[in-house]
Jmol script that loads the backbone (N, CA, C; Angstrom):
load data "model"
ATOM      1  N   UNK A   1       1.062  -1.356   0.223  1.00  0.00           N
ATOM      2  CA  UNK A   1       0.148   0.304  -0.190  1.00  0.00           C
ATOM      3  C   UNK A   1       1.204   1.412   0.345  1.00  0.00           C
ATOM      4  N   UNK A   2       0.687   2.352  -0.796  1.00  0.00           N
ATOM      5  CA  UNK A   2       0.829   3.403  -1.384  1.00  0.00           C
ATOM      6  C   UNK A   2       1.127   4.125   0.130  1.00  0.00           C
ATOM      7  N   UNK A   3       2.255   5.044   0.422  1.00  0.00           N
ATOM      8  CA  UNK A   3       1.962   6.006   1.730  1.00  0.00           C
ATOM      9  C   UNK A   3       1.452   7.218   1.328  1.00  0.00           C
ATOM     10  N   UNK A   4       1.053   8.149   2.463  1.00  0.00           N
ATOM     11  CA  UNK A   4       0.523   9.217   2.081  1.00  0.00           C
ATOM     12  C   UNK A   4       2.190  10.096   1.147  1.00  0.00           C
ATOM     13  N   UNK A   5       2.966  10.428   1.950  1.00  0.00           N
ATOM     14  CA  UNK A   5       3.852  10.731   1.196  1.00  0.00           C
ATOM     15  C   UNK A   5       4.196  10.861  -0.232  1.00  0.00           C
ATOM     16  N   UNK A   6       4.254   9.067  -0.181  1.00  0.00           N
ATOM     17  CA  UNK A   6       3.674   8.114  -1.758  1.00  0.00           C
ATOM     18  C   UNK A   6       3.589   8.887  -3.087  1.00  0.00           C
ATOM     19  N   UNK A   7       1.569   9.565  -2.743  1.00  0.00           N
ATOM     20  CA  UNK A   7       0.705   9.256  -3.355  1.00  0.00           C
ATOM     21  C   UNK A   7       1.318  10.705  -3.823  1.00  0.00           C
ATOM     22  N   UNK A   8       1.563  11.636  -2.580  1.00  0.00           N
ATOM     23  CA  UNK A   8       1.380  13.305  -2.554  1.00  0.00           C
ATOM     24  C   UNK A   8       3.196  13.562  -4.038  1.00  0.00           C
ATOM     25  N   UNK A   9       3.643  12.609  -3.413  1.00  0.00           N
ATOM     26  CA  UNK A   9       4.699  12.457  -4.553  1.00  0.00           C
ATOM     27  C   UNK A   9       4.647  12.100  -6.177  1.00  0.00           C
ATOM     28  N   UNK A  10       3.994  11.657  -6.313  1.00  0.00           N
ATOM     29  CA  UNK A  10       3.334  11.327  -7.466  1.00  0.00           C
ATOM     30  C   UNK A  10       2.593  11.597  -8.136  1.00  0.00           C
ATOM     31  N   UNK A  11       1.625  12.815  -7.482  1.00  0.00           N
ATOM     32  CA  UNK A  11       0.528  13.679  -8.007  1.00  0.00           C
ATOM     33  C   UNK A  11       1.106  14.744  -8.366  1.00  0.00           C
ATOM     34  N   UNK A  12       2.050  15.403  -7.298  1.00  0.00           N
ATOM     35  CA  UNK A  12       2.951  16.696  -8.020  1.00  0.00           C
ATOM     36  C   UNK A  12       3.770  15.922  -9.377  1.00  0.00           C
ATOM     37  N   UNK A  13       5.102  14.902  -9.035  1.00  0.00           N
ATOM     38  CA  UNK A  13       5.347  14.976 -10.194  1.00  0.00           C
ATOM     39  C   UNK A  13       5.215  14.786 -12.031  1.00  0.00           C
ATOM     40  N   UNK A  14       3.415  14.485 -11.305  1.00  0.00           N
ATOM     41  CA  UNK A  14       2.884  14.171 -12.885  1.00  0.00           C
ATOM     42  C   UNK A  14       2.304  15.243 -13.253  1.00  0.00           C
ATOM     43  N   UNK A  15       2.368  16.168 -11.694  1.00  0.00           N
ATOM     44  CA  UNK A  15       1.705  17.934 -12.621  1.00  0.00           C
ATOM     45  C   UNK A  15       3.092  18.610 -13.077  1.00  0.00           C
ATOM     46  N   UNK A  16       3.549  18.167 -12.941  1.00  0.00           N
ATOM     47  CA  UNK A  16       5.621  19.055 -13.002  1.00  0.00           C
ATOM     48  C   UNK A  16       5.707  18.279 -14.287  1.00  0.00           C
ATOM     49  N   UNK A  17       5.338  16.842 -14.697  1.00  0.00           N
ATOM     50  CA  UNK A  17       5.784  16.902 -15.853  1.00  0.00           C
ATOM     51  C   UNK A  17       4.392  17.108 -16.699  1.00  0.00           C
ATOM     52  N   UNK A  18       3.550  16.830 -16.746  1.00  0.00           N
ATOM     53  CA  UNK A  18       2.352  17.519 -17.823  1.00  0.00           C
ATOM     54  C   UNK A  18       2.706  19.143 -17.862  1.00  0.00           C
ATOM     55  N   UNK A  19       2.134  19.888 -16.925  1.00  0.00           N
ATOM     56  CA  UNK A  19       3.002  21.281 -17.076  1.00  0.00           C
ATOM     57  C   UNK A  19       3.729  21.354 -17.887  1.00  0.00           C
ATOM     58  N   UNK A  20       5.219  20.857 -17.457  1.00  0.00           N
ATOM     59  CA  UNK A  20       6.472  21.957 -18.322  1.00  0.00           C
ATOM     60  C   UNK A  20       6.502  20.708 -19.733  1.00  0.00           C
ATOM     61  N   UNK A  21       5.840  19.614 -20.019  1.00  0.00           N
ATOM     62  CA  UNK A  21       5.731  18.728 -21.158  1.00  0.00           C
ATOM     63  C   UNK A  21       4.544  19.435 -22.839  1.00  0.00           C
ATOM     64  N   UNK A  22       3.703  20.273 -21.814  1.00  0.00           N
ATOM     65  CA  UNK A  22       2.637  20.247 -22.554  1.00  0.00           C
ATOM     66  C   UNK A  22       3.262  22.291 -23.174  1.00  0.00           C
ATOM     67  N   UNK A  23       3.705  22.742 -21.904  1.00  0.00           N
ATOM     68  CA  UNK A  23       3.857  24.096 -22.234  1.00  0.00           C
ATOM     69  C   UNK A  23       4.615  24.481 -23.516  1.00  0.00           C
ATOM     70  N   UNK A  24       5.123  23.653 -23.972  1.00  0.00           N
ATOM     71  CA  UNK A  24       6.514  24.422 -25.142  1.00  0.00           C
ATOM     72  C   UNK A  24       5.026  24.682 -26.217  1.00  0.00           C
ATOM     73  N   UNK A  25       4.201  23.562 -26.551  1.00  0.00           N
ATOM     74  CA  UNK A  25       3.002  23.484 -27.828  1.00  0.00           C
ATOM     75  C   UNK A  25       1.895  24.010 -27.453  1.00  0.00           C
ATOM     76  N   UNK A  26       1.621  25.818 -27.326  1.00  0.00           N
ATOM     77  CA  UNK A  26       0.341  26.043 -26.806  1.00  0.00           C
ATOM     78  C   UNK A  26      -0.598  25.574 -28.025  1.00  0.00           C
ATOM     79  N   UNK A  27      -1.083  25.454 -29.369  1.00  0.00           N
ATOM     80  CA  UNK A  27      -2.258  24.887 -30.494  1.00  0.00           C
ATOM     81  C   UNK A  27      -2.040  23.512 -29.626  1.00  0.00           C
ATOM     82  N   UNK A  28      -1.754  23.124 -29.169  1.00  0.00           N
ATOM     83  CA  UNK A  28      -1.962  21.200 -28.908  1.00  0.00           C
ATOM     84  C   UNK A  28      -2.231  21.060 -26.944  1.00  0.00           C
ATOM     85  N   UNK A  29      -1.956  21.968 -26.166  1.00  0.00           N
ATOM     86  CA  UNK A  29      -1.685  21.756 -25.338  1.00  0.00           C
ATOM     87  C   UNK A  29      -3.262  21.512 -24.221  1.00  0.00           C
ATOM     88  N   UNK A  30      -3.976  22.431 -24.609  1.00  0.00           N
ATOM     89  CA  UNK A  30      -5.551  22.384 -23.930  1.00  0.00           C
ATOM     90  C   UNK A  30      -5.823  20.762 -24.094  1.00  0.00           C
ATOM     91  N   UNK A  31      -7.268  20.738 -23.353  1.00  0.00           N
ATOM     92  CA  UNK A  31      -7.943  19.473 -23.350  1.00  0.00           C
ATOM     93  C   UNK A  31      -8.916  19.030 -24.504  1.00  0.00           C
ATOM     94  N   UNK A  32      -8.144  20.257 -25.192  1.00  0.00           N
ATOM     95  CA  UNK A  32      -9.660  19.993 -26.544  1.00  0.00           C
ATOM     96  C   UNK A  32      -8.644  20.433 -27.765  1.00  0.00           C
ATOM     97  N   UNK A  33      -8.751  19.937 -28.890  1.00  0.00           N
ATOM     98  CA  UNK A  33      -7.892  20.861 -30.055  1.00  0.00           C
ATOM     99  C   UNK A  33      -8.468  22.305 -30.229  1.00  0.00           C
ATOM    100  N   UNK A  34      -7.524  22.974 -30.313  1.00  0.00           N
ATOM    101  CA  UNK A  34      -7.404  24.054 -30.648  1.00  0.00           C
ATOM    102  C   UNK A  34      -7.572  24.524 -31.660  1.00  0.00           C
ATOM    103  N   UNK A  35      -7.166  23.891 -32.786  1.00  0.00           N
ATOM    104  CA  UNK A  35      -7.003  23.839 -34.748  1.00  0.00           C
ATOM    105  C   UNK A  35      -8.651  23.779 -35.218  1.00  0.00           C
ATOM    106  N   UNK A  36      -9.498  23.264 -34.081  1.00  0.00           N
ATOM    107  CA  UNK A  36     -10.734  22.981 -34.388  1.00  0.00           C
ATOM    108  C   UNK A  36     -11.002  24.440 -34.754  1.00  0.00           C
ATOM    109  N   UNK A  37     -11.955  24.630 -36.382  1.00  0.00           N
ATOM    110  CA  UNK A  37     -12.636  25.917 -36.539  1.00  0.00           C
ATOM    111  C   UNK A  37     -13.668  26.354 -35.760  1.00  0.00           C
ATOM    112  N   UNK A  38     -14.413  25.295 -34.500  1.00  0.00           N
ATOM    113  CA  UNK A  38     -16.002  25.648 -34.133  1.00  0.00           C
ATOM    114  C   UNK A  38     -15.543  25.926 -32.608  1.00  0.00           C
ATOM    115  N   UNK A  39     -14.575  26.608 -32.560  1.00  0.00           N
ATOM    116  CA  UNK A  39     -14.081  26.291 -30.878  1.00  0.00           C
ATOM    117  C   UNK A  39     -15.709  27.115 -30.362  1.00  0.00           C
ATOM    118  N   UNK A  40     -15.762  26.824 -29.014  1.00  0.00           N
ATOM    119  CA  UNK A  40     -16.887  27.836 -28.106  1.00  0.00           C
ATOM    120  C   UNK A  40     -15.625  29.294 -27.768  1.00  0.00           C
ATOM    121  N   UNK A  41     -16.271  30.334 -27.522  1.00  0.00           N
ATOM    122  CA  UNK A  41     -15.682  31.585 -26.949  1.00  0.00           C
ATOM    123  C   UNK A  41     -14.263  31.369 -25.312  1.00  0.00           C
ATOM    124  N   UNK A  42     -15.244  30.450 -24.588  1.00  0.00           N
ATOM    125  CA  UNK A  42     -14.211  29.909 -23.229  1.00  0.00           C
ATOM    126  C   UNK A  42     -12.616  29.584 -24.276  1.00  0.00           C
ATOM    127  N   UNK A  43     -12.754  28.555 -24.778  1.00  0.00           N
ATOM    128  CA  UNK A  43     -11.814  27.720 -25.508  1.00  0.00           C
ATOM    129  C   UNK A  43     -10.889  28.153 -26.650  1.00  0.00           C
ATOM    130  N   UNK A  44     -11.654  29.345 -27.297  1.00  0.00           N
ATOM    131  CA  UNK A  44     -10.615  30.516 -27.997  1.00  0.00           C
ATOM    132  C   UNK A  44      -9.724  31.016 -26.728  1.00  0.00           C
ATOM    133  N   UNK A  45     -10.652  31.546 -25.999  1.00  0.00           N
ATOM    134  CA  UNK A  45      -9.850  32.241 -25.001  1.00  0.00           C
ATOM    135  C   UNK A  45      -8.983  31.630 -24.248  1.00  0.00           C
ATOM    136  N   UNK A  46      -8.876  30.040 -24.612  1.00  0.00           N
ATOM    137  CA  UNK A  46      -7.884  29.247 -23.587  1.00  0.00           C
ATOM    138  C   UNK A  46      -6.638  29.068 -24.155  1.00  0.00           C
ATOM    139  N   UNK A  47      -6.956  28.821 -25.735  1.00  0.00           N
ATOM    140  CA  UNK A  47      -6.327  28.590 -26.402  1.00  0.00           C
ATOM    141  C   UNK A  47      -5.041  29.731 -26.844  1.00  0.00           C
ATOM    142  N   UNK A  48      -5.596  30.837 -26.646  1.00  0.00           N
ATOM    143  CA  UNK A  48      -4.841  32.115 -27.239  1.00  0.00           C
ATOM    144  C   UNK A  48      -3.644  32.650 -25.653  1.00  0.00           C
ATOM    145  N   UNK A  49      -4.365  32.320 -25.105  1.00  0.00           N
ATOM    146  CA  UNK A  49      -3.357  32.869 -23.778  1.00  0.00           C
ATOM    147  C   UNK A  49      -3.233  31.669 -23.086  1.00  0.00           C
ATOM    148  N   UNK A  50      -1.528  31.726 -22.876  1.00  0.00           N
ATOM    149  CA  UNK A  50      -0.555  30.604 -22.384  1.00  0.00           C
ATOM    150  C   UNK A  50      -1.006  30.308 -20.867  1.00  0.00           C
ATOM    151  N   UNK A  51      -1.116  31.091 -20.148  1.00  0.00           N
ATOM    152  CA  UNK A  51      -1.583  30.980 -19.057  1.00  0.00           C
ATOM    153  C   UNK A  51      -3.003  30.317 -18.466  1.00  0.00           C
ATOM    154  N   UNK A  52      -4.236  30.505 -19.547  1.00  0.00           N
ATOM    155  CA  UNK A  52      -5.182  29.836 -19.173  1.00  0.00           C
ATOM    156  C   UNK A  52      -5.088  28.359 -19.856  1.00  0.00           C
ATOM    157  N   UNK A  53      -4.210  27.928 -20.639  1.00  0.00           N
ATOM    158  CA  UNK A  53      -4.516  27.217 -21.820  1.00  0.00           C
ATOM    159  C   UNK A  53      -3.162  25.710 -20.555  1.00  0.00           C
ATOM    160  N   UNK A  54      -2.340  26.379 -19.664  1.00  0.00           N
ATOM    161  CA  UNK A  54      -1.388  26.002 -18.603  1.00  0.00           C
ATOM    162  C   UNK A  54      -2.645  25.075 -17.472  1.00  0.00           C
ATOM    163  N   UNK A  55      -3.511  26.802 -16.993  1.00  0.00           N
ATOM    164  CA  UNK A  55      -4.082  25.495 -15.981  1.00  0.00           C
ATOM    165  C   UNK A  55      -4.746  24.906 -16.078  1.00  0.00           C
ATOM    166  N   UNK A  56      -6.103  25.045 -17.731  1.00  0.00           N
ATOM    167  CA  UNK A  56      -6.076  23.491 -18.517  1.00  0.00           C
ATOM    168  C   UNK A  56      -5.682  22.599 -18.722  1.00  0.00           C
ATOM    169  N   UNK A  57      -4.555  22.914 -18.445  1.00  0.00           N
ATOM    170  CA  UNK A  57      -3.548  21.317 -18.555  1.00  0.00           C
ATOM    171  C   UNK A  57      -3.379  20.639 -17.398  1.00  0.00           C
ATOM    172  N   UNK A  58      -3.167  21.592 -16.668  1.00  0.00           N
ATOM    173  CA  UNK A  58      -2.732  21.680 -14.483  1.00  0.00           C
ATOM    174  C   UNK A  58      -4.385  20.720 -14.430  1.00  0.00           C
ATOM    175  N   UNK A  59      -5.271  21.796 -14.491  1.00  0.00           N
ATOM    176  CA  UNK A  59      -6.740  21.012 -14.226  1.00  0.00           C
ATOM    177  C   UNK A  59      -7.184  19.407 -15.154  1.00  0.00           C
ATOM    178  N   UNK A  60      -6.835  19.592 -16.383  1.00  0.00           N
ATOM    179  CA  UNK A  60      -7.172  18.140 -16.111  1.00  0.00           C
ATOM    180  C   UNK A  60      -5.743  16.818 -16.275  1.00  0.00           C
ATOM    181  N   UNK A  61      -5.179  17.192 -16.286  1.00  0.00           N
ATOM    182  CA  UNK A  61      -4.010  16.565 -15.399  1.00  0.00           C
ATOM    183  C   UNK A  61      -4.565  15.824 -14.439  1.00  0.00           C
ATOM    184  N   UNK A  62      -4.747  16.556 -13.328  1.00  0.00           N
ATOM    185  CA  UNK A  62      -5.008  17.093 -11.850  1.00  0.00           C
ATOM    186  C   UNK A  62      -6.302  15.651 -11.851  1.00  0.00           C
ATOM    187  N   UNK A  63      -7.787  15.923 -12.451  1.00  0.00           N
ATOM    188  CA  UNK A  63      -8.673  15.113 -12.816  1.00  0.00           C
ATOM    189  C   UNK A  63      -8.395  13.502 -12.944  1.00  0.00           C
ATOM    190  N   UNK A  64      -7.430  13.433 -13.999  1.00  0.00           N
ATOM    191  CA  UNK A  64      -7.039  12.333 -14.386  1.00  0.00           C
ATOM    192  C   UNK A  64      -6.631  11.585 -13.359  1.00  0.00           C
ATOM    193  N   UNK A  65      -5.319  11.833 -13.144  1.00  0.00           N
ATOM    194  CA  UNK A  65      -4.855  11.243 -11.857  1.00  0.00           C
ATOM    195  C   UNK A  65      -6.011  11.157 -10.509  1.00  0.00           C
ATOM    196  N   UNK A  66      -6.704  11.989  -9.898  1.00  0.00           N
ATOM    197  CA  UNK A  66      -7.351  12.196  -8.876  1.00  0.00           C
ATOM    198  C   UNK A  66      -8.694  11.292  -9.055  1.00  0.00           C
ATOM    199  N   UNK A  67      -9.122  11.046 -10.763  1.00  0.00           N
ATOM    200  CA  UNK A  67     -10.333   9.916 -10.945  1.00  0.00           C
ATOM    201  C   UNK A  67      -9.452   8.389 -10.790  1.00  0.00           C
ATOM    202  N   UNK A  68      -8.463   8.293 -11.585  1.00  0.00           N
ATOM    203  CA  UNK A  68      -7.791   7.086 -10.820  1.00  0.00           C
ATOM    204  C   UNK A  68      -7.655   6.318  -9.537  1.00  0.00           C
ATOM    205  N   UNK A  69      -7.848   7.682  -9.282  1.00  0.00           N
ATOM    206  CA  UNK A  69      -7.272   7.003  -7.371  1.00  0.00           C
ATOM    207  C   UNK A  69      -8.651   6.720  -6.586  1.00  0.00           C
ATOM    208  N   UNK A  70      -9.985   7.229  -7.607  1.00  0.00           N
ATOM    209  CA  UNK A  70     -11.030   7.084  -6.713  1.00  0.00           C
ATOM    210  C   UNK A  70     -11.508   5.386  -6.738  1.00  0.00           C
ATOM    211  N   UNK A  71     -12.160   5.378  -5.992  1.00  0.00           N
ATOM    212  CA  UNK A  71     -13.457   4.433  -5.917  1.00  0.00           C
ATOM    213  C   UNK A  71     -14.372   4.833  -7.347  1.00  0.00           C
ATOM    214  N   UNK A  72     -15.099   3.600  -7.805  1.00  0.00           N
ATOM    215  CA  UNK A  72     -16.238   3.458  -8.943  1.00  0.00           C
ATOM    216  C   UNK A  72     -17.155   4.271  -8.566  1.00  0.00           C
ATOM    217  N   UNK A  73     -17.758   4.849  -7.828  1.00  0.00           N
ATOM    218  CA  UNK A  73     -18.967   5.614  -7.341  1.00  0.00           C
ATOM    219  C   UNK A  73     -19.068   7.160  -6.968  1.00  0.00           C
ATOM    220  N   UNK A  74     -17.402   7.528  -6.335  1.00  0.00           N
ATOM    221  CA  UNK A  74     -17.021   8.643  -6.041  1.00  0.00           C
ATOM    222  C   UNK A  74     -16.239   9.204  -7.428  1.00  0.00           C
ATOM    223  N   UNK A  75     -16.223   8.477  -8.622  1.00  0.00           N
ATOM    224  CA  UNK A  75     -15.535   8.586 -10.001  1.00  0.00           C
ATOM    225  C   UNK A  75     -16.508   9.128 -10.647  1.00  0.00           C
ATOM    226  N   UNK A  76     -17.845   8.551  -9.882  1.00  0.00           N
ATOM    227  CA  UNK A  76     -18.960   9.117 -11.058  1.00  0.00           C
ATOM    228  C   UNK A  76     -19.706  10.865 -10.961  1.00  0.00           C
ATOM    229  N   UNK A  77     -19.541  10.153  -9.013  1.00  0.00           N
ATOM    230  CA  UNK A  77     -19.681  12.020  -8.768  1.00  0.00           C
ATOM    231  C   UNK A  77     -18.671  13.015  -9.001  1.00  0.00           C
ATOM    232  N   UNK A  78     -17.282  12.736  -9.100  1.00  0.00           N
ATOM    233  CA  UNK A  78     -16.238  13.468  -9.663  1.00  0.00           C
ATOM    234  C   UNK A  78     -16.657  14.508 -11.110  1.00  0.00           C
ATOM    235  N   UNK A  79     -16.694  12.964 -11.851  1.00  0.00           N
ATOM    236  CA  UNK A  79     -17.375  12.885 -13.272  1.00  0.00           C
ATOM    237  C   UNK A  79     -18.359  14.662 -13.476  1.00  0.00           C
ATOM    238  N   UNK A  80     -19.533  14.304 -12.186  1.00  0.00           N
ATOM    239  CA  UNK A  80     -20.857  15.314 -12.758  1.00  0.00           C
ATOM    240  C   UNK A  80     -20.220  16.328 -11.808  1.00  0.00           C
ATOM    241  N   UNK A  81     -19.565  16.281 -11.362  1.00  0.00           N
ATOM    242  CA  UNK A  81     -18.922  17.403 -10.739  1.00  0.00           C
ATOM    243  C   UNK A  81     -18.466  18.770 -11.750  1.00  0.00           C
ATOM    244  N   UNK A  82     -17.421  17.574 -12.705  1.00  0.00           N
ATOM    245  CA  UNK A  82     -16.824  18.355 -13.598  1.00  0.00           C
ATOM    246  C   UNK A  82     -17.386  18.843 -15.067  1.00  0.00           C
ATOM    247  N   UNK A  83     -18.591  18.380 -15.479  1.00  0.00           N
ATOM    248  CA  UNK A  83     -18.967  18.320 -16.143  1.00  0.00           C
ATOM    249  C   UNK A  83     -20.344  19.994 -15.985  1.00  0.00           C
ATOM    250  N   UNK A  84     -20.956  19.981 -14.581  1.00  0.00           N
ATOM    251  CA  UNK A  84     -20.995  20.690 -14.106  1.00  0.00           C
ATOM    252  C   UNK A  84     -20.088  22.107 -14.183  1.00  0.00           C
ATOM    253  N   UNK A  85     -19.000  22.245 -13.704  1.00  0.00           N
ATOM    254  CA  UNK A  85     -17.856  23.232 -13.689  1.00  0.00           C
ATOM    255  C   UNK A  85     -17.909  23.627 -14.838  1.00  0.00           C
ATOM    256  N   UNK A  86     -17.353  23.256 -15.711  1.00  0.00           N
ATOM    257  CA  UNK A  86     -17.183  22.836 -17.194  1.00  0.00           C
ATOM    258  C   UNK A  86     -18.626  24.236 -17.836  1.00  0.00           C
ATOM    259  N   UNK A  87     -19.814  23.413 -18.083  1.00  0.00           N
ATOM    260  CA  UNK A  87     -21.164  24.986 -18.045  1.00  0.00           C
ATOM    261  C   UNK A  87     -20.582  25.886 -17.403  1.00  0.00           C
ATOM    262  N   UNK A  88     -19.613  26.167 -15.896  1.00  0.00           N
ATOM    263  CA  UNK A  88     -19.688  27.835 -14.720  1.00  0.00           C
ATOM    264  C   UNK A  88     -18.251  28.341 -16.453  1.00  0.00           C
ATOM    265  N   UNK A  89     -17.548  27.199 -16.474  1.00  0.00           N
ATOM    266  CA  UNK A  89     -16.247  27.711 -17.393  1.00  0.00           C
ATOM    267  C   UNK A  89     -16.974  28.578 -18.981  1.00  0.00           C
ATOM    268  N   UNK A  90     -18.152  27.621 -19.424  1.00  0.00           N
ATOM    269  CA  UNK A  90     -18.455  27.512 -20.771  1.00  0.00           C
ATOM    270  C   UNK A  90     -19.470  29.264 -20.462  1.00  0.00           C
ATOM    271  N   UNK A  91     -19.920  29.295 -19.454  1.00  0.00           N
ATOM    272  CA  UNK A  91     -20.337  30.897 -19.032  1.00  0.00           C
ATOM    273  C   UNK A  91     -20.171  32.085 -19.100  1.00  0.00           C
ATOM    274  N   UNK A  92     -18.401  32.053 -19.260  1.00  0.00           N
ATOM    275  CA  UNK A  92     -17.294  33.333 -18.742  1.00  0.00           C
ATOM    276  C   UNK A  92     -17.328  33.604 -19.953  1.00  0.00           C
ATOM    277  N   UNK A  93     -17.682  32.683 -21.477  1.00  0.00           N
ATOM    278  CA  UNK A  93     -16.970  32.882 -22.697  1.00  0.00           C
ATOM    279  C   UNK A  93     -16.349  33.610 -23.049  1.00  0.00           C
ATOM    280  N   UNK A  94     -15.289  34.709 -23.197  1.00  0.00           N
ATOM    281  CA  UNK A  94     -14.530  35.231 -23.885  1.00  0.00           C
ATOM    282  C   UNK A  94     -13.688  35.960 -22.710  1.00  0.00           C
ATOM    283  N   UNK A  95     -14.468  35.612 -21.259  1.00  0.00           N
ATOM    284  CA  UNK A  95     -13.882  36.349 -20.753  1.00  0.00           C
ATOM    285  C   UNK A  95     -12.332  35.592 -19.416  1.00  0.00           C
ATOM    286  N   UNK A  96     -10.799  36.538 -19.743  1.00  0.00           N
ATOM    287  CA  UNK A  96     -10.475  35.051 -18.840  1.00  0.00           C
ATOM    288  C   UNK A  96      -9.788  35.771 -17.616  1.00  0.00           C
ATOM    289  N   UNK A  97     -10.456  36.666 -17.151  1.00  0.00           N
ATOM    290  CA  UNK A  97     -10.735  37.320 -16.106  1.00  0.00           C
ATOM    291  C   UNK A  97     -11.585  35.807 -15.018  1.00  0.00           C
ATOM    292  N   UNK A  98     -12.992  35.803 -15.311  1.00  0.00           N
ATOM    293  CA  UNK A  98     -13.970  34.642 -15.133  1.00  0.00           C
ATOM    294  C   UNK A  98     -13.524  33.142 -15.290  1.00  0.00           C
ATOM    295  N   UNK A  99     -12.082  32.666 -16.099  1.00  0.00           N
ATOM    296  CA  UNK A  99     -11.922  31.928 -16.696  1.00  0.00           C
ATOM    297  C   UNK A  99     -10.943  30.903 -15.168  1.00  0.00           C
ATOM    298  N   UNK A 100      -9.870  32.470 -16.190  1.00  0.00           N
ATOM    299  CA  UNK A 100      -9.041  31.770 -14.361  1.00  0.00           C
ATOM    300  C   UNK A 100      -9.214  31.494 -13.425  1.00  0.00           C
ATOM    301  N   UNK A 101     -10.279  32.957 -12.842  1.00  0.00           N
ATOM    302  CA  UNK A 101     -11.615  32.166 -11.480  1.00  0.00           C
ATOM    303  C   UNK A 101     -11.602  30.757 -11.255  1.00  0.00           C
ATOM    304  N   UNK A 102     -12.235  30.571 -12.499  1.00  0.00           N
ATOM    305  CA  UNK A 102     -13.222  29.192 -12.405  1.00  0.00           C
ATOM    306  C   UNK A 102     -11.946  28.063 -12.467  1.00  0.00           C
ATOM    307  N   UNK A 103     -11.304  28.054 -13.225  1.00  0.00           N
ATOM    308  CA  UNK A 103     -10.117  27.097 -12.804  1.00  0.00           C
ATOM    309  C   UNK A 103      -8.966  26.527 -11.568  1.00  0.00           C
ATOM    310  N   UNK A 104      -8.938  28.381 -10.818  1.00  0.00           N
ATOM    311  CA  UNK A 104      -8.627  28.020  -9.758  1.00  0.00           C
ATOM    312  C   UNK A 104      -9.701  27.766  -8.697  1.00  0.00           C
ATOM    313  N   UNK A 105     -11.279  28.294  -8.754  1.00  0.00           N
ATOM    314  CA  UNK A 105     -11.989  27.558  -8.116  1.00  0.00           C
ATOM    315  C   UNK A 105     -11.960  25.578  -8.021  1.00  0.00           C
ATOM    316  N   UNK A 106     -11.794  25.383  -9.088  1.00  0.00           N
ATOM    317  CA  UNK A 106     -12.204  24.073  -9.489  1.00  0.00           C
ATOM    318  C   UNK A 106     -11.049  23.233  -9.209  1.00  0.00           C
ATOM    319  N   UNK A 107      -9.743  23.476  -9.199  1.00  0.00           N
ATOM    320  CA  UNK A 107      -8.570  23.082  -8.772  1.00  0.00           C
ATOM    321  C   UNK A 107      -8.403  23.067  -7.046  1.00  0.00           C
ATOM    322  N   UNK A 108      -8.973  24.129  -6.742  1.00  0.00           N
ATOM    323  CA  UNK A 108      -8.895  23.854  -5.190  1.00  0.00           C
ATOM    324  C   UNK A 108      -9.955  22.686  -4.654  1.00  0.00           C
ATOM    325  N   UNK A 109     -11.180  22.891  -5.378  1.00  0.00           N
ATOM    326  CA  UNK A 109     -12.115  21.655  -5.075  1.00  0.00           C
ATOM    327  C   UNK A 109     -11.159  20.627  -5.563  1.00  0.00           C
ATOM    328  N   UNK A 110     -10.249  19.717  -6.460  1.00  0.00           N
ATOM    329  CA  UNK A 110      -9.693  18.783  -6.567  1.00  0.00           C
ATOM    330  C   UNK A 110      -8.628  18.783  -5.596  1.00  0.00           C
ATOM    331  N   UNK A 111      -8.138  19.931  -5.061  1.00  0.00           N
ATOM    332  CA  UNK A 111      -6.835  19.601  -3.991  1.00  0.00           C
ATOM    333  C   UNK A 111      -8.297  19.209  -2.781  1.00  0.00           C
ATOM    334  N   UNK A 112      -8.688  19.706  -2.141  1.00  0.00           N
ATOM    335  CA  UNK A 112      -9.955  19.493  -1.675  1.00  0.00           C
ATOM    336  C   UNK A 112     -10.416  17.399  -1.671  1.00  0.00           C
ATOM    337  N   UNK A 113     -10.658  16.830  -2.795  1.00  0.00           N
ATOM    338  CA  UNK A 113     -11.533  15.524  -3.023  1.00  0.00           C
ATOM    339  C   UNK A 113     -10.196  14.753  -3.101  1.00  0.00           C
ATOM    340  N   UNK A 114      -8.807  15.437  -3.569  1.00  0.00           N
ATOM    341  CA  UNK A 114      -7.183  14.584  -3.244  1.00  0.00           C
ATOM    342  C   UNK A 114      -7.278  14.282  -1.897  1.00  0.00           C
ATOM    343  N   UNK A 115      -7.102  15.704  -0.789  1.00  0.00           N
ATOM    344  CA  UNK A 115      -7.066  15.288   0.678  1.00  0.00           C
ATOM    345  C   UNK A 115      -7.839  14.755   1.500  1.00  0.00           C
ATOM    346  N   UNK A 116      -9.077  14.533   0.277  1.00  0.00           N
ATOM    347  CA  UNK A 116     -10.305  13.273   1.286  1.00  0.00           C
ATOM    348  C   UNK A 116      -9.743  11.890   0.654  1.00  0.00           C
ATOM    349  N   UNK A 117      -9.149  11.334   0.227  1.00  0.00           N
ATOM    350  CA  UNK A 117      -8.937  10.177  -0.602  1.00  0.00           C
ATOM    351  C   UNK A 117      -7.350   9.784   0.941  1.00  0.00           C
ATOM    352  N   UNK A 118      -6.673  10.815   1.208  1.00  0.00           N
ATOM    353  CA  UNK A 118      -5.832  10.448   2.228  1.00  0.00           C
ATOM    354  C   UNK A 118      -5.748  10.457   3.167  1.00  0.00           C
ATOM    355  N   UNK A 119      -5.290   9.815   4.589  1.00  0.00           N
ATOM    356  CA  UNK A 119      -5.639   9.542   5.514  1.00  0.00           C
ATOM    357  C   UNK A 119      -4.634   9.483   6.373  1.00  0.00           C
ATOM    358  N   UNK A 120      -3.999   9.923   6.872  1.00  0.00           N
ATOM    359  CA  UNK A 120      -3.113  10.209   8.038  1.00  0.00           C
ATOM    360  C   UNK A 120      -2.998   8.343   8.045  1.00  0.00           C
ATOM    361  N   UNK A 121      -1.765   7.793   8.085  1.00  0.00           N
ATOM    362  CA  UNK A 121      -1.799   6.582   9.165  1.00  0.00           C
ATOM    363  C   UNK A 121      -1.659   6.690  10.210  1.00  0.00           C
TER     364      UNK A 121
END
end "model"
wireframe off; spacefill off
backbone 0.3
color backbone group
């Protein structure tokens, strides 16, 4: 069984690798294809702003890692919460500040969910 420290180290290492691996290719970095012609306003804003793009990559990487650690029932709830959050982000349209706030809020939620998985020994 993995310890809390090992889980945390793996999560942080994955996040670091994900963020650095994608930051050099902004057109491909977001969780969606920036080359598509029918992007929504929020997606266009994310593709055009490297810092928003990086937030998207960090959030998706964290979500994927967290989903892999959760039991099936909790995973479904996590996915439902993610879809609800996506509607919040989409409501921002092209407002970069709103999109940034949405990502920051979602990352805090994901970090809290992760902390809930890890119980001190």
